[in-house]
C-alpha positions as CSV (number, residue, x, y, z in Angstrom):
1,M,-3.6,12.8,-23.5
2,K,-5.3,9.8,-21.4
3,T,-2.4,8.8,-19.1
4,I,0.3,11.0,-17.7
5,V,3.3,8.9,-16.0
6,A,4.7,11.2,-13.1
7,L,8.1,10.1,-11.9
8,V,8.7,11.1,-8.3
9,D,11.8,11.2,-6.3
10,F,10.3,12.3,-2.5
11,S,12.7,15.6,-3.3
12,D,11.8,18.8,-2.7
13,L,10.5,18.6,-6.6
14,T,8.1,16.3,-6.1
15,F,5.4,18.6,-5.2
16,K,6.0,20.8,-8.1
17,I,5.9,17.4,-10.0
18,L,2.5,16.7,-8.3
19,K,1.2,20.5,-9.1
20,Q,2.4,20.2,-12.9
21,A,-0.1,16.4,-13.0
22,H,-3.0,17.9,-11.4
23,K,-2.9,20.8,-13.4
24,L,-2.7,19.0,-16.8
25,A,-5.1,16.1,-15.9
26,H,-8.1,18.4,-14.9
27,A,-7.2,20.2,-18.4
28,F,-7.1,16.8,-20.5
29,G,-9.2,14.5,-17.9
30,S,-6.2,12.1,-18.0
31,H,-5.0,9.8,-15.2
32,V,-2.0,10.0,-13.6
33,I,0.4,7.3,-12.7
34,V,2.8,8.1,-10.0
35,V,5.8,6.0,-10.4
36,H,8.4,5.7,-7.5
37,V,12.0,4.0,-8.1
38,V,13.3,2.6,-4.9
39,P,16.8,3.4,-5.4
40,K,20.0,1.2,-4.5
41,E,21.9,3.0,-1.7
42,P,25.7,3.9,-2.1
43,T,27.9,2.4,0.4
44,V,31.4,3.4,0.4
45,V,34.4,0.7,0.6
46,G,37.2,1.9,2.6
47,I,38.4,5.6,2.6
48,G,40.0,8.4,0.3
49,V,39.5,9.6,-3.1
50,A,39.5,6.5,-5.0
51,S,37.0,4.5,-2.4
52,P,34.7,2.2,-4.4
53,T,31.2,2.4,-3.9
54,V,28.9,-0.6,-3.8
55,L,25.5,0.0,-4.5
56,R,23.1,-1.9,-1.7
57,E,19.7,-3.2,-2.1
58,P,17.2,-1.3,-0.3
59,T,15.7,-3.2,3.3
60,D,12.5,-4.3,3.2
61,E,11.7,-1.5,5.9
62,E,13.1,1.0,3.5
63,I,10.8,-0.6,0.7
64,A,7.7,-0.3,2.9
65,T,8.3,2.9,4.0
66,D,8.6,4.3,0.1
67,R,5.5,2.6,-0.7
68,E,3.5,4.3,2.4
69,K,4.8,7.4,1.1
70,L,4.1,6.9,-2.4
71,D,0.6,5.9,-1.6
72,S,-0.3,9.3,0.3
73,L,1.2,11.0,-2.8
74,G,-1.2,9.1,-4.6
75,E,-4.2,9.6,-2.1
76,S,-3.3,13.4,-2.4
77,L,-4.3,13.9,-5.7
78,T,-7.4,11.5,-5.8
79,K,-8.9,13.7,-2.6
80,F,-8.3,16.9,-5.4
81,G,-10.6,14.7,-8.1
82,V,-7.6,13.3,-10.1
83,Q,-8.1,9.1,-11.2
84,T,-4.3,8.4,-9.9
85,T,-2.5,5.0,-9.3
86,T,1.0,4.4,-7.9
87,K,3.4,2.1,-9.1
88,Q,6.6,1.1,-7.1
89,L,9.8,-0.3,-9.2
90,R,12.6,-1.2,-7.2
91,G,16.4,-0.3,-8.4
92,A,15.2,0.7,-12.0
93,T,17.6,1.5,-14.6
94,V,16.7,4.2,-17.2
95,E,15.7,2.0,-19.9
96,S,13.3,0.0,-17.6
97,I,11.1,3.3,-16.8
98,V,11.3,3.8,-20.2
99,A,9.4,0.1,-20.9
100,E,7.2,1.0,-18.1
101,A,6.1,4.3,-19.6
102,T,5.5,2.3,-22.6
103,H,3.8,-0.6,-20.7
104,L,1.5,1.9,-19.5
105,H,0.6,3.5,-22.9
106,A,2.0,7.0,-21.3
107,D,0.9,10.4,-23.6
108,L,3.1,12.4,-21.4
109,I,5.6,11.5,-18.6
110,L,6.4,14.4,-16.3
111,M,9.4,14.5,-14.2
112,G,12.0,16.7,-12.5
113,T,15.5,17.9,-12.6
114,H,17.4,18.9,-10.1
115,G,19.6,21.6,-12.0
116,H,22.9,20.2,-11.6
117,G,26.1,22.1,-13.2
118,A,27.4,21.4,-16.5
119,L,30.4,19.7,-15.4
120,Y,28.6,17.6,-13.0
121,N,26.1,16.6,-15.9
122,F,28.9,16.1,-18.3
123,L,30.8,13.7,-15.9
124,V,27.9,11.8,-14.3
125,G,25.3,12.1,-17.0
126,T,21.2,12.8,-15.6
127,A,18.2,10.4,-15.5
128,T,16.7,13.3,-17.0
129,S,18.3,13.7,-20.5
130,D,18.6,9.5,-20.8
131,V,14.7,9.6,-20.4
132,L,14.3,12.2,-22.9
133,K,16.4,10.5,-25.3
134,K,14.6,6.8,-24.8
135,A,11.0,8.3,-24.0
136,P,8.3,6.8,-26.1
137,C,6.4,10.0,-25.9
138,P,6.5,13.5,-25.2
139,V,8.5,14.6,-21.5
140,L,7.6,17.6,-19.6
141,I,10.7,18.8,-17.1
142,V,9.9,20.5,-13.9
143,P,13.1,22.0,-13.2
144,S,14.1,22.8,-9.3
145,T,14.3,26.3,-9.9
146,A,10.9,26.6,-11.0
147,K,8.3,29.1,-9.4
148,D,5.0,28.6,-8.4
149,A,2.2,30.0,-10.1
């Protein structure tokens, strides 16, 4: 396993994902690519239950702030002896994330799941399940309820 793509979203799962990336990279001598998608921000238009939501492009400041966070995460892995690079994607879709993993020749994708309920997953779906279905390589899911070893 030469290349591990670790998808992070700066949530509470990020540390757990990086911890797994660190363990696997040391065990297999892998290179870790930490990938973060700069999300579009939802903006509610109108008032009421059926109010439409518009996705706004992130500002230059938000992109720069996310880049700094991402670089800091990469540096933290590097300090612990893991060969690491970082990659920032803007407004990516599941398809573009899968394409990026293919382009990076990923041997493993590490990502988290926030553990929403079945109703939420049925109505909204999850990026995790979509990546699982379309990934070009094995995917290791780090659950939000995972206990630290």
